[in-house]
C-alpha positions as CSV (number, residue, x, y, z in Angstrom):
1,M,68.7,-113.8,50.6
2,A,69.0,-112.8,46.9
3,F,72.8,-112.5,47.4
4,P,75.0,-114.1,50.1
5,L,75.9,-111.6,52.9
6,P,79.4,-110.2,52.5
7,D,82.1,-110.5,55.1
8,K,81.7,-106.8,56.0
9,P,78.6,-105.0,57.2
10,S,76.0,-104.4,54.5
11,I,73.3,-101.7,54.5
12,A,70.4,-100.3,52.5
13,V,69.2,-96.8,53.1
14,L,65.5,-96.5,52.3
15,P,64.1,-93.2,51.1
16,F,63.3,-91.0,54.1
17,V,59.6,-90.1,54.3
18,N,58.7,-86.5,53.8
19,M,56.7,-85.5,56.9
20,S,56.6,-81.8,56.0
21,E,53.2,-80.2,55.6
22,D,54.4,-79.1,52.1
23,P,54.5,-82.1,49.7
24,K,56.8,-80.1,47.5
25,Q,59.5,-80.7,50.1
26,E,59.8,-84.3,48.8
27,Y,62.9,-83.3,46.9
28,F,64.6,-82.4,50.2
29,S,64.0,-85.7,51.9
30,D,65.0,-87.6,48.8
31,G,68.2,-85.5,48.4
32,M,69.1,-86.0,52.0
33,T,68.7,-89.7,51.7
34,E,70.9,-89.8,48.6
35,D,73.5,-87.8,50.5
36,L,73.5,-90.3,53.3
37,I,74.0,-93.1,50.8
38,T,76.8,-91.2,49.1
39,D,78.6,-90.6,52.4
40,L,78.3,-94.2,53.5
41,S,79.4,-95.4,50.1
42,K,82.8,-93.7,50.7
43,I,83.6,-96.2,53.4
44,S,85.4,-99.2,52.2
45,G,84.5,-101.2,55.3
46,L,80.8,-101.2,54.2
47,L,78.7,-102.6,51.4
48,V,76.2,-99.9,50.5
49,I,73.3,-100.5,48.1
50,A,72.9,-97.9,45.4
51,R,70.2,-95.3,45.3
52,N,68.8,-96.8,42.1
53,S,67.8,-99.9,43.9
54,T,66.7,-98.6,47.3
55,F,64.5,-95.9,45.7
56,T,62.4,-98.7,44.1
57,Y,60.8,-99.0,47.5
58,K,59.8,-95.4,47.7
59,G,56.2,-95.0,48.8
60,K,55.6,-98.7,49.1
61,P,54.5,-100.5,52.3
62,V,57.4,-103.0,52.5
63,K,58.9,-104.8,55.5
64,V,62.5,-104.5,56.5
65,K,63.0,-108.2,56.2
66,Q,61.8,-108.2,52.6
67,V,64.1,-105.3,51.7
68,A,67.1,-107.1,53.3
69,E,66.3,-110.4,51.5
70,E,65.8,-108.8,48.1
71,L,68.9,-106.6,48.3
72,G,71.1,-109.0,50.2
73,V,71.9,-106.8,53.2
74,R,71.8,-107.3,56.9
75,Y,71.1,-103.7,58.0
76,V,68.4,-101.2,56.9
77,L,68.2,-97.5,57.7
78,E,64.9,-95.8,57.5
79,G,63.5,-92.5,58.7
80,S,61.6,-89.3,58.0
81,V,62.3,-85.6,57.5
82,R,60.1,-82.7,58.6
83,R,61.1,-79.3,57.3
84,A,59.2,-76.1,58.3
85,D,60.6,-72.7,57.5
86,D,64.2,-72.8,58.8
87,E,63.7,-75.8,61.1
88,I,64.5,-79.5,60.4
89,R,63.6,-82.6,62.3
90,I,65.1,-85.9,61.2
91,N,64.0,-89.2,62.7
92,A,66.2,-92.2,61.8
93,Q,66.5,-95.8,63.0
94,L,68.9,-98.6,62.1
95,I,67.5,-102.1,62.1
96,D,69.2,-105.5,62.1
97,A,67.1,-107.3,59.5
98,L,68.2,-110.8,60.7
99,S,67.0,-110.3,64.2
100,G,64.5,-107.6,63.7
101,N,66.1,-105.6,66.5
102,H,66.6,-101.8,66.4
103,L,70.3,-101.0,66.9
104,W,69.4,-97.4,67.6
105,A,66.7,-94.8,66.9
106,E,67.4,-91.1,67.2
107,R,65.8,-87.7,66.6
108,Y,67.9,-84.9,65.2
109,D,66.7,-81.3,65.4
110,G,68.4,-78.2,64.0
111,K,68.3,-75.3,61.6
112,T,68.5,-75.8,57.8
113,D,72.1,-74.3,57.8
114,R,73.1,-77.3,60.1
115,I,71.9,-80.0,57.6
116,F,75.5,-81.1,56.9
117,A,76.3,-81.5,60.6
118,L,73.1,-83.5,61.1
119,Q,73.9,-85.8,58.3
120,D,77.4,-86.3,59.7
121,Q,75.9,-87.2,63.1
122,I,73.8,-89.9,61.4
123,T,76.7,-91.3,59.4
124,Q,78.9,-91.4,62.5
125,K,76.2,-93.1,64.5
126,I,75.9,-95.9,61.8
127,V,79.7,-96.3,61.7
128,S,79.8,-96.6,65.4
129,A,76.9,-99.1,65.7
130,L,78.4,-101.3,63.0
131,A,81.9,-101.1,64.5
132,V,83.4,-100.0,61.2
133,K,86.9,-98.4,61.2
134,L,87.5,-95.5,58.9
135,T,90.8,-94.9,57.3
136,G,92.3,-91.4,57.7
137,T,91.6,-90.7,54.0
138,E,88.0,-91.8,54.3
139,E,87.4,-89.5,57.3
140,Q,88.8,-86.6,55.2
141,I,86.7,-87.5,52.1
142,I,83.4,-87.8,54.2
143,A,84.1,-84.5,55.9
144,Q,84.4,-82.7,52.5
145,K,81.1,-81.3,51.4
146,G,80.4,-80.1,47.9
147,T,79.5,-76.7,49.1
148,D,78.8,-74.8,52.3
149,N,76.2,-72.6,50.6
150,I,72.9,-73.9,51.8
151,A,70.9,-72.2,49.0
152,A,73.2,-73.7,46.4
153,Y,72.8,-77.1,48.0
154,D,69.0,-76.7,48.0
155,A,69.0,-75.8,44.3
156,Y,71.2,-78.9,43.6
157,L,68.8,-81.2,45.4
158,E,65.9,-79.8,43.4
159,G,67.9,-80.4,40.3
160,M,68.5,-84.0,41.2
161,D,64.8,-84.5,41.9
162,H,64.0,-83.5,38.3
163,Y,67.0,-85.4,36.9
164,Y,65.6,-88.7,38.0
165,R,62.2,-88.2,36.3
166,Y,63.7,-88.8,32.8
167,T,61.4,-86.6,30.7
168,P,62.4,-83.8,28.4
169,D,60.8,-81.2,30.7
170,S,62.4,-82.6,33.8
171,S,65.8,-82.7,32.2
172,A,65.5,-79.0,31.3
173,K,64.4,-78.1,34.9
174,A,67.3,-80.2,36.3
175,A,69.8,-78.3,34.2
176,A,68.3,-75.0,35.3
177,F,68.5,-75.8,39.0
178,F,72.1,-77.0,38.6
179,K,73.0,-73.7,36.8
180,K,71.3,-71.9,39.7
181,A,73.4,-73.8,42.2
182,I,76.6,-72.9,40.3
183,E,75.5,-69.2,40.2
184,L,75.2,-69.3,44.0
185,D,78.5,-71.2,44.4
186,P,80.8,-71.0,41.3
187,N,83.1,-73.6,42.9
188,Y,80.4,-76.2,43.3
189,G,82.1,-79.1,41.6
190,Q,79.2,-81.6,42.3
191,A,76.7,-79.2,40.5
192,Y,79.0,-79.0,37.5
193,A,79.3,-82.8,37.4
194,A,75.5,-83.1,37.6
195,L,75.1,-80.5,34.8
196,A,77.5,-82.6,32.7
197,S,75.5,-85.7,33.5
198,V,72.3,-84.1,32.2
199,H,73.9,-83.3,28.9
200,S,75.4,-86.8,28.7
201,L,71.9,-88.2,29.5
202,V,70.1,-86.3,26.7
203,T,72.8,-87.3,24.1
204,L,72.4,-91.0,25.0
205,N,68.6,-90.8,25.2
206,T,67.7,-88.4,22.4
207,A,64.0,-88.4,23.3
208,L,65.0,-86.2,26.2
209,L,67.0,-83.7,24.1
210,P,64.1,-81.4,23.0
211,G,63.7,-80.2,26.6
212,L,67.1,-78.5,26.6
213,K,66.3,-76.8,23.3
214,I,69.8,-77.4,22.0
215,S,71.2,-79.7,19.3
216,W,72.8,-83.0,20.0
217,L,76.1,-81.5,18.9
218,E,75.9,-78.6,21.4
219,A,74.9,-80.9,24.2
220,R,78.1,-83.0,23.7
221,L,80.3,-79.9,23.7
222,R,78.5,-78.5,26.8
223,M,79.1,-81.8,28.5
224,R,82.8,-81.4,27.9
225,E,82.8,-77.8,29.1
226,Y,81.0,-78.7,32.4
227,I,83.1,-81.7,33.2
228,Q,86.2,-79.6,32.9
229,M,84.8,-77.3,35.5
230,A,83.8,-80.2,37.7
231,M,87.4,-81.5,37.7
232,K,88.4,-78.5,39.9
233,K,86.7,-80.2,42.8
234,P,86.2,-83.8,41.4
235,T,83.6,-86.3,42.6
236,S,83.2,-90.0,41.6
237,S,80.3,-89.0,39.3
238,A,82.6,-86.4,37.6
239,Y,85.2,-89.1,36.9
240,A,82.5,-91.4,35.5
241,V,81.4,-88.8,33.0
242,S,85.0,-88.0,32.2
243,S,85.7,-91.7,31.6
244,E,82.8,-91.8,29.1
245,M,84.4,-89.0,27.1
246,Y,87.8,-90.7,27.0
247,L,86.1,-93.9,25.8
248,N,84.3,-92.0,23.0
249,R,87.7,-90.9,21.8
250,R,89.0,-94.6,22.1
251,Q,91.4,-93.7,24.9
252,H,90.7,-96.9,26.8
253,K,93.7,-96.6,29.2
254,E,92.8,-93.1,30.2
255,A,89.1,-94.0,30.7
256,I,90.1,-96.8,33.1
257,S,92.4,-94.4,35.0
258,E,89.5,-92.0,35.5
259,L,87.3,-94.7,36.9
260,E,90.1,-95.8,39.2
261,R,90.2,-92.3,40.6
262,G,86.4,-92.3,41.0
263,L,86.5,-95.6,43.0
264,S,89.3,-94.2,45.2
265,L,86.8,-91.5,46.3
266,N,83.8,-93.8,46.5
267,P,84.6,-97.6,46.8
268,N,80.8,-98.4,46.7
269,S,80.1,-96.4,43.6
270,A,77.8,-98.6,41.5
271,A,78.2,-96.3,38.5
272,C,82.0,-96.5,38.6
273,H,81.9,-100.3,39.0
274,G,79.5,-100.8,36.1
275,D,81.4,-98.4,33.9
276,M,84.7,-100.0,34.8
277,G,83.3,-103.4,33.8
278,F,82.1,-102.0,30.5
279,T,85.3,-100.1,29.8
280,L,87.6,-103.1,30.7
281,T,85.5,-105.2,28.3
282,W,86.0,-102.8,25.4
283,A,89.7,-102.4,26.3
284,G,90.1,-106.2,25.6
285,K,90.0,-107.4,29.2
286,P,86.5,-109.0,29.4
287,K,87.3,-111.4,32.3
288,E,88.3,-108.5,34.5
289,G,85.3,-106.6,33.2
290,I,82.9,-109.3,34.4
291,E,84.4,-109.1,37.9
292,Y,83.5,-105.4,38.1
293,L,80.1,-106.0,36.5
294,N,79.4,-108.6,39.2
295,K,80.4,-106.1,41.9
296,W,78.1,-103.6,40.2
297,I,75.0,-105.8,40.3
298,R,75.7,-106.6,43.9
299,L,75.6,-102.9,44.8
300,D,72.7,-102.2,42.5
301,P,70.5,-105.3,42.1
302,R,67.8,-103.4,40.2
303,A,70.2,-102.6,37.3
304,R,69.7,-106.1,35.9
305,Y,68.7,-105.0,32.4
306,R,72.0,-103.1,31.7
307,Y,74.0,-105.7,33.6
308,L,72.7,-108.4,31.2
309,R,73.5,-106.3,28.2
310,W,77.0,-105.4,29.3
311,T,77.8,-108.9,30.5
312,S,76.6,-110.2,27.1
313,W,79.3,-108.1,25.5
314,A,82.0,-109.5,27.8
315,H,81.1,-113.0,26.7
316,F,81.1,-112.0,23.0
317,W,84.6,-110.6,23.5
318,M,85.7,-113.9,25.0
319,G,84.3,-115.8,22.0
320,E,81.4,-117.2,23.9
321,T,78.8,-115.9,21.4
322,A,76.0,-118.3,22.3
323,E,76.2,-117.1,25.9
324,A,76.3,-113.5,24.7
325,A,73.1,-114.1,22.7
326,N,71.5,-115.9,25.7
327,L,72.1,-112.9,28.0
328,S,71.1,-110.4,25.3
329,E,67.8,-112.3,24.9
330,Q,67.1,-112.1,28.7
331,A,67.8,-108.3,28.5
332,L,65.4,-107.9,25.6
333,R,62.7,-109.7,27.5
334,L,63.1,-107.4,30.4
335,N,62.9,-104.3,28.2
336,P,61.4,-105.2,24.8
337,E,61.1,-101.5,23.9
338,N,64.8,-100.9,23.8
339,L,65.7,-101.1,20.1
340,S,69.4,-100.9,20.6
341,A,69.3,-104.2,22.4
342,A,67.6,-105.7,19.3
343,V,70.5,-104.5,17.1
344,E,73.1,-106.0,19.4
345,L,71.2,-109.3,19.4
346,A,71.1,-109.2,15.6
347,G,74.9,-109.0,15.5
348,F,75.2,-111.9,17.9
349,Y,72.8,-114.0,16.0
350,G,74.6,-113.2,12.7
351,A,77.9,-114.2,14.2
352,L,76.3,-117.5,15.2
353,G,75.1,-118.1,11.7
354,R,71.4,-117.7,12.8
355,D,70.8,-115.3,9.8
356,Q,67.0,-115.5,9.9
357,D,66.9,-114.7,13.6
358,A,69.3,-111.9,13.0
359,R,67.2,-110.4,10.3
360,A,64.1,-110.6,12.5
361,M,65.9,-108.5,15.1
362,L,66.5,-105.7,12.6
363,E,62.8,-105.9,11.7
364,I,62.0,-105.1,15.3
365,R,63.9,-101.9,15.0
366,K,62.1,-101.0,11.8
367,K,58.7,-101.6,13.4
368,G,59.8,-99.2,16.1
369,A,60.0,-96.4,13.4
370,L,63.8,-96.5,13.6
371,P,65.2,-97.8,10.4
372,P,68.5,-99.6,10.7
373,D,71.6,-97.4,10.6
374,E,74.5,-98.1,8.3
375,L,77.3,-100.4,9.6
376,W,79.6,-97.5,10.5
377,Q,76.9,-95.8,12.6
378,V,76.3,-98.9,14.7
379,L,80.0,-99.6,15.2
380,R,80.9,-96.0,16.1
381,Q,78.7,-96.5,19.2
382,N,80.8,-99.5,20.3
383,P,84.4,-98.6,21.4
384,F,86.2,-101.6,20.0
385,S,89.9,-101.8,20.7
386,D,90.5,-105.1,18.8
387,R,89.9,-105.4,15.1
388,T,89.3,-109.1,15.2
389,V,86.4,-108.7,17.6
390,A,85.0,-105.7,15.7
391,D,85.2,-107.6,12.4
392,R,83.4,-110.6,13.9
393,Y,80.5,-108.4,15.1
394,A,80.5,-106.4,11.7
395,R,80.1,-109.7,9.8
396,G,77.2,-110.7,12.0
397,L,75.4,-107.4,11.4
398,L,76.0,-107.6,7.6
399,K,74.4,-111.1,7.7
400,A,71.5,-109.6,9.6
401,G,71.0,-107.3,6.6
402,L,72.5,-104.1,7.9
403,P,73.5,-101.8,5.0
404,P,77.3,-101.6,4.7
405,G,77.1,-97.8,4.2
406,K,79.3,-95.2,2.5
407,V,82.4,-95.4,4.7
408,S,85.5,-96.9,3.1
409,G,86.1,-100.3,4.7
410,G,82.6,-100.3,6.3
411,Y,83.5,-98.6,9.5
412,F,86.2,-96.4,11.1
413,P,89.1,-98.6,12.4
414,A,89.9,-96.8,15.7
415,F,92.5,-99.4,16.8
416,K,95.8,-98.7,18.5
417,E,97.8,-99.8,15.5
418,N,96.2,-97.0,13.4
419,Q,96.5,-94.2,16.0
420,L,98.8,-91.3,15.6
421,T,100.9,-89.9,18.5
422,G,100.7,-86.3,19.5
423,E,104.0,-85.6,17.6
424,E,102.7,-87.4,14.5
425,I,99.5,-85.4,14.6
426,K,101.5,-82.1,14.8
427,K,103.7,-83.2,12.0
428,L,100.7,-84.2,9.8
429,L,98.4,-81.3,10.4
430,F,100.3,-78.2,11.5
431,G,101.4,-76.5,8.3
432,S,99.0,-78.5,6.2
433,K,95.5,-78.1,4.6
434,I,92.9,-80.8,5.0
435,T,89.5,-81.5,3.6
436,G,86.6,-83.8,4.5
437,I,82.9,-84.5,3.8
438,N,80.3,-84.2,6.6
439,L,78.8,-87.6,7.3
440,S,75.5,-85.9,8.2
441,D,74.8,-83.8,5.1
442,G,77.5,-84.7,2.5
443,Q,78.9,-81.1,2.4
444,Q,82.6,-80.6,1.9
445,W,84.8,-78.5,4.3
446,W,88.4,-77.4,4.4
447,T,90.8,-76.5,7.3
448,D,94.1,-74.7,6.9
449,H,96.5,-75.1,9.8
450,K,99.6,-72.9,10.2
451,K,102.7,-74.1,11.9
452,N,101.9,-72.2,15.1
453,G,98.4,-73.8,15.4
454,E,96.4,-71.0,14.0
455,C,93.6,-72.4,11.7
456,T,91.1,-71.3,9.2
457,W,87.9,-73.3,8.5
458,R,85.7,-73.0,5.4
459,G,82.5,-74.9,4.7
460,S,78.7,-74.7,4.4
461,G,76.0,-73.6,6.8
462,P,75.2,-70.3,8.7
463,I,78.9,-69.9,9.5
464,S,80.7,-70.5,6.2
465,S,84.2,-69.5,7.4
466,D,85.9,-69.0,10.8
467,T,89.4,-68.7,12.4
468,G,90.7,-70.3,15.5
469,M,93.5,-72.2,17.3
470,S,94.5,-75.8,17.5
471,R,96.8,-77.3,20.1
472,I,98.3,-80.7,20.9
473,E,97.4,-82.3,24.3
474,G,99.0,-85.6,24.8
475,D,97.9,-87.7,21.8
476,M,95.0,-85.5,21.0
477,I,94.4,-82.4,18.9
478,C,92.1,-79.8,20.4
479,S,90.5,-77.0,18.4
480,Q,88.5,-73.9,19.2
481,Y,87.0,-71.3,16.8
482,Q,85.8,-67.8,17.4
483,K,82.2,-68.6,16.3
484,R,81.9,-72.2,15.1
485,L,80.5,-74.8,17.5
486,W,79.5,-72.1,20.0
487,A,83.2,-71.1,20.4
488,L,83.6,-74.3,22.5
489,E,86.8,-76.4,22.3
490,Y,86.6,-80.0,21.1
491,C,89.3,-82.6,21.1
492,G,90.0,-85.9,19.4
493,T,92.5,-88.6,18.7
494,V,93.6,-89.1,15.1
495,F,93.8,-92.5,13.2
496,R,94.9,-93.6,9.8
497,N,92.2,-95.3,7.8
498,P,94.0,-98.0,5.8
499,G,91.0,-98.6,3.6
500,G,90.3,-94.9,3.0
501,K,90.5,-93.2,-0.3
502,H,91.7,-89.7,-1.3
503,G,88.6,-89.3,-3.5
504,S,86.3,-90.1,-0.5
505,K,88.2,-87.7,1.7
506,D,88.6,-90.3,4.5
507,E,92.3,-91.4,4.5
508,Y,92.3,-90.3,8.2
509,F,89.7,-89.6,10.8
510,L,89.4,-87.7,14.0
511,C,87.7,-89.6,16.8
512,S,86.4,-86.6,18.7
513,D,84.0,-85.6,21.4
514,I,81.3,-85.1,18.7
515,G,81.9,-88.3,16.7
516,P,84.2,-89.5,13.9
517,I,85.3,-86.8,11.4
518,P,87.0,-88.3,8.3
519,F,89.5,-86.2,6.3
520,S,92.4,-86.3,3.8
521,L,95.3,-83.9,3.1
522,V,94.8,-81.5,0.2
523,K,97.3,-82.5,-2.5
């Protein structure tokens, strides 16, 4: 066993084989498999391996014992799906990998509009066979389906099939299918969450962005729009995306709360466990973070590359920089094409005084046709909550030869001691005029806020002036204009920049959904 068996029953659901005459029905069998995994994951009395790991066996002639050993589970569910017109036949069998015995094997026949009932029968059969007791809450959560519109569900499954292909074209097709699902069922929270996930994906992996034919900026704002809609019927995946947005605004506490909500809906969510480990680390709780990261790799053994990277950061936060570099090296060996990992390792090497090795890591990025960013650009991607740790990493990057850049102080100090409360933001901005310089093109802009929140913006570009409204939400300011930024609302936290200068227009900065926006009051 790659992992010791847990005290509770453990199971891996292998991709169901598409036995339909039409090979294009593959998305349906894959989607049904993923739904079974999701339903079982909601049961706290089970350990359920994530889709990311079980689907690595798709189309491969593997033995159940091998799967069990590599994933560290006792039970394996496998089966097939045949779909013809409106008829469905599902064959499923549950196997005890330790003994090789079949606990049960069943055939389920029905119409397409009974697919949810058939899935429930399979889930209940597994729960019964493994003698797992469900809590009342778990029974309710499993019974809740994202939609009862079969056509919307079918479009959602097709969207997920394209989502996992990770190409520009497939990302565009995924978004189109999710939008179709929403048109068929405007209350389909799971489809909104998936649409938000697509837009998050293309902003994190910009090679996929051209498929959507929108800018990075619009993708970020659309992500916010869709996740707000998803929260009307939230899922664990919706909370994971929402947490990411809070973390971008340096709202660590709120990001953790979102993940806690996600895990309450899905105790086996590998994504929520991994994100929780990552978030706790950046919130200054790396030891707790490692505990969640270890739970994550147990649920998703094939996520080793990201696990190594995120665990390396936890060790860096604990001052164990040599171990951080060791884990980062392992990650880079697994995926030498990922240039972000090379930059991280450059910072670790620099912090260790291994300046030559640090510079060599930045050279790897240059050879990949991606010149090193400036210091502030690298650090804005890392949601530090502690200046001491951020400074240690910044010094390492500077030793590696990373340009310090044009931001006063080297980077934006988004730390709690510099953050303004909602009341302080209102007092500072409402009734004041501010100005800033775009970090992207160096153009200056101005915003005039009235006491009631009405605002006027003036700057450069196709829309040189616009009017809108700003409001305070908690410790954030949210703004929405009539034409600018596709008339979509964006929010952000506000921080003082102690090293900022009035002449540089960066005495304050907004840590927003679309990145840092430095500004100063107009005197």
